[in-house]
N, C-alpha and C positions, 0 to 999 in steps of 0.2 A: 589521402584516401580514408573513407569511413570504414572502420573495422567493428564498431559496436553501436547498436541502436537500442535505446532504452525508452520504454513508454509506461506511463501510468495507465490504469484501466478505467476506473469509474470517473465519469465526467470528461475523459480524454478519448478513449476508444468507444465507450458505450455510455448510455445514461446511467446514473447512479443506481446500483442494485440489479442491473440487467445481467443476464447470464448467457446471452447470445451475441456472438461477434460476427460481423460481416465476414463470410467465408473468403472474400477476396484478400483479407489480411493473411490468411494461411498461405495462399499462393504467393503473395509478394514476399513474405518472410522466407519461404523456401527458395525463391529465386535469388534473394539477397544472400542466403547461406551458400548458394552455388558460387557466389562471387567472393566467398570468404568473410562475409559480414555476419557477426553474431547478433542475436536478439535477446533482450531481457525484459520481462514483464515485471514492473515494480509497483507494488500496491500495498494498501493497508489491509487487503484481504488476506485470509489464510491461504497457505500454499495449495491445499486441496481445491479451493475455489479457483485459483489461477490455473491449476492443471485442468480442471474441468472446462473452463472457458476456452482454453487452447488445446483441447483434447486431440484434435487431428494431428497436431504437430508437437505434442507434449514432450517428446523425446529430443526435440530440436532447439529448445529454448532454456534460458535460465529463469528461475523464479526468485524474485526478491519480494518476500511477503512480510506482513506485519510491520510495514514501514521500515524495512531493513533489518529487523531483528532475526530474520531467517533468510539465508541464501542457499539455494539448492537447485537441483535439476532432476527431473523424473523421479520424484519421491525420495530423493537422497539428499540429506542435509550436508552442506559444505561448510557453512559458518552459522553458529548460533550464539545469540547474545541475550542471555536471561537477565531478569531483574532480581536483585537481592530479595529473598522471600519476605523478610520483615518489611521492606519498603513497599513491595507489591501489596501486602495485606493492609498497610497503613493507608494507601491511596484507595483501596477498596472501601475502607470504612468511611473515608471522606465522601466518596460517591454515594454510598448507602445513606449518609446523613441528609443528602439532598433528595427529597421525595419526588422531584421532577425528573430525576435521572435513573437509568437502569445501568447496572454494572455488568460488563462483559469481560471475562478473564480468559486470556489466551495462553494455552500451553503450546508446545511446538506442533502438535498434531490435532488438538481438540480445543474447541471453545466451550467454556463452562459458563452456565447461566443458572441463576437462582430466581429469576424474575417470574412473575405470574402474567406478564405481558405476552399473551399468546400471539398477538400480531407481530411482535418483534421476533419471537422464536420462529414463526412460520416464514417470515421474511428472510431471516438468515439461512434457513434450510432450503426454502423453495427458490428464492431469488439469488442470493449469494452462493448457495449450495455449499455451505460450511459443514464441517463435521462438528455437530453440537451435542453436548451432554448436559441435561438439566439435573441439578443437584440441589439439595436442601440448603447447603452452605458452601459457597465457593472457597472460603478460607480453609476448609477441611480437606480440600483436594490434595492428594499426595503427588503433585506434579511440579515441575519447574515452570515458571511463568515468563513469557517473553513480551507480553503486552497487557496493559490494563486499560479498558476503554469505558467511557461514559457515553451513553446513548440518550438522545432526546429527539423526538420527531422533528421539532423545529426549534432553533434558537439555542443550540448547545453552547455556542461561544459565550453568550451573555451569562448563561446559567453556571458556567464553570470558571468564571473569572477569578473568584476567590481561591479555588483549588489550584489553579495554574500559578497564581502569585505565590502561594505558600510552598509549592513544590518545584518551582522553576529552576532552582539550583541543585535539585536532587535527582530529577528525572528529565528526560527529553520529552517534552509535551508539545503536541501539535494538534491543530484543528483541521479536520478533513470534512469539507462541505458544511452543511447546516446541522448535521446530525451527530457527529462523532468528535469526541476528544480522546486522543490516543496517547498513552504514556509508555515509554520504553526506557531502557537503561540509558544513562548519560552517554553521549557519543554515538548513539544509534539513530540513524536516519537513512533515507534512501541513498543519499549521496555517499555516505561512508560505505554502504554495501556495494555501490557501483565501483567505488575506488578499489575494493577488494577484488572484484572481477577484473577490472582494468589491470591491476598489478599482477594478478595471476596469469593473465593472457598477454602481458606486455603490450597493452594498448594505452595510448595517450589520450588525455582529454581532447586534444586537437583532432583525434581520430574517432570521436564519439559524438553521436547525435541523441538528443533526449527530448521528450514531449511531456508536458504536464499542465495542470489547471489549478491546483490547490496549493496551500501553504506547505503541505508536507512534501511537495515536489521541488521546492526551491533549492535545497542542497543538491539534489540530483541534477538539476539544470546547471548548477555551478560546476559540475564535473564534466560538462560537455561544451565544447566550443560551439557546436551547432545546437543551440538550445532553443526550443520552440515552446511558446505558450499558445494554446489553441484559442480559437476565437471567443469561446465562452469562459475563459479563465478569469480568475480574480485579477483586479488591476495590479496588485502587488506582484503577482506571478508574471504578468505581461512586462512589468518594469524590470524584473530579474532576468528575462529571456532576451536573447539577441534577435530572434525572429518570431514571426507569428504565423500560425497555420489557420485553416478554416475551423469551424466548430465541430464538435464531436458528432452531432446529428447529420452533418454534411461530410463525414469521413475525412476530416482535415488531415489526420495523420496518414491515412492511406494515400491521399493525393501527393504528399511529400515523398513517401516511400516509392511511389511509381516514378517520380522524377529521378531516383537513383538508378 
């Protein structure tokens, strides 16, 4: 019996950066909850953004935000995995040194930006609906950090190759889509976060279903026997999953949920 369903958001439930979810998802998740099945939204997004996209049922789901660095529900943090401050600041300097990249520094509740890229700021606020604070110098922020990201409108994977090679043994680094490189503490990923939820609720991987499309979903898919890559997923993700659903724009995840 399925007891837990986990899904990525961007590229899986919606197009990248969209903040409107097909309302039929809310109905299906509530129907599944009536059968004792929990739902977790797992994303590189900030938890505020997850809560807003699932607002009608925000009290009924788990949030796995910042690629697993934050696990919570209804504005309440359950597990937090910060990066050592000196390491976070070192990767910030590496991203700053590459003029093609913008640095995005995430605290548990606020994303800090020092960029003059107004398009990026507006996109994070209006599309992702993040809680954003612009500062003169992100390294002076007196907060703990759970994720450091590099943003480039296109081609971030190629532009960050040297950074990823240098820090691959010090941080968990993942590429999400064509725009984001995300850095978390070692051991932090969506799969490890889902494992915490599974162990807390006494749920087995064999009782778990997961959906994803990008490389930051691979560990999460490994925590579910019923692992689905959606139709528009990267080939590496399709190879890691046992099953395949339709594309995000054709509500592939919703079709599978209805079968349950």
